[in-house]
N, C-alpha and C positions, 0 to 999 in steps of 0.2 A: 469750467474745468480748470482753468488757470486760477482760478481763484481756491480750489480745492488744492492744487500743488502748492500753493503759497501756505496756506493752513497747516499742511500737513509738515512741510518744511520749518515754518516757524515753532509746531509742537515739537519736531524732534530736537529743533537748537533747545529750546527751553526744558526739555526734559532729560536731555543728554548734561545740560549745566548743572543740573540739581545732583547728579552723581557728584561731580567734583566739588560741589559744595559742603559734600559732607566731612564732619570732622573725622579724623585719624581713628581707630579702635583704642589705641592706649596712646598718652600723652607722652612725651620722651620724658625721662626722671634724671635730671643731674644733680639731684639732692648731695649725693655724697661728694663728687666732684666740687661742688660748691662750697660744702663743710670745711672740705680739704683745703681750698685757697684762702678760707679765711682764717687759718692758722698762722700764727707768729713765725716768721720766717719764711715764709712760702711765695714764692716767684711768680708776681701777676703782671698783665700785660702793663698796666696802669705804672709800674714803676720802671718801666724802659725811660730814659730819657731823651731828650729832643735833640742830641747831638748829634752830627754828622755822621761821626764813624759807626757808631751802634746802629743807626737807623740804615746804613749801607750794609750792614752786616745782615741784618733782619731781612732788608730788601733784596739781596742776593741769594739768600737762603730759601727765601720765600720764591723767588723766580726759579731757583734750580729744582723745586719740588712741583711747582706748576707746570715746569718743563715736561717732566717725565710724566706721559700720558699713562704707563703702565700702575701709576700709582693710584691706590681707591681715592675718594674722595675725603675719606678719614684722614690719610697721609697728606693731601694737599691743605688738610685745615688744620695740621698741627701748630701747637701754639709756639711761637717763637719770640723769646724776650732775650733782649741783650743789654747788660748792664755793663759798663766800664769794660766791654769786648770780652766779657764771659756769657756764653749761650747757654739759656736753659729751655729743653724741646719738653713741651707737655702735649697730652691725649691720646687718644687711641687709635691704632694702625690695626689691619686686617691680619697680620701675619707678624712673625719674628723677621721673614725676608724684609719686608716693609719698614719696618722698626730698623734694621740693619741699613737700608738704602736712605731713609732718612737721615740716619746717624751720620753715614758717609759723604751725604750733599752737603750736610754742615759742615763736617769737618775740611771738606774741600775748600769751603769758604774762608774759616777761621784758621786753617793750617795745622791744627793740634786738636785731639780729642782731650786733652788736659783743660781746654777752655770750653768745654760743652757738659753740663748736667743732662743727662737724659732721663727724664721722668714720664716718657712714652710707654704706654701699655698697649699688650695685644688684645684686642676684643673679636674673635672670631666670627664670621656671620652666623 
């Protein structure tokens, strides 16, 4: 009786693990974004220098975004690129409200909308 229970438990664990191991129905496709980021003049994360002021600006904007639990995962993952005090924000968010919120948080850190280049797009669910 005890061995039967163990066998059933093992079978349930193995079969439920197989469900999670399956690949998603469609793979994410970032082709358009990747092509855009290879264009000359596009800001990418590798252009951010390792100076303290730019790093601190990026860190403080990221912290402000992460602290706001009302934002979607998309908004939490917006790309923040700071070069010589100028901030570029890139990536999708779920709504115009989120876009405005991300912009406001960045502006709160840098002090002026003139120092922010907003390339955030809205991609509703």
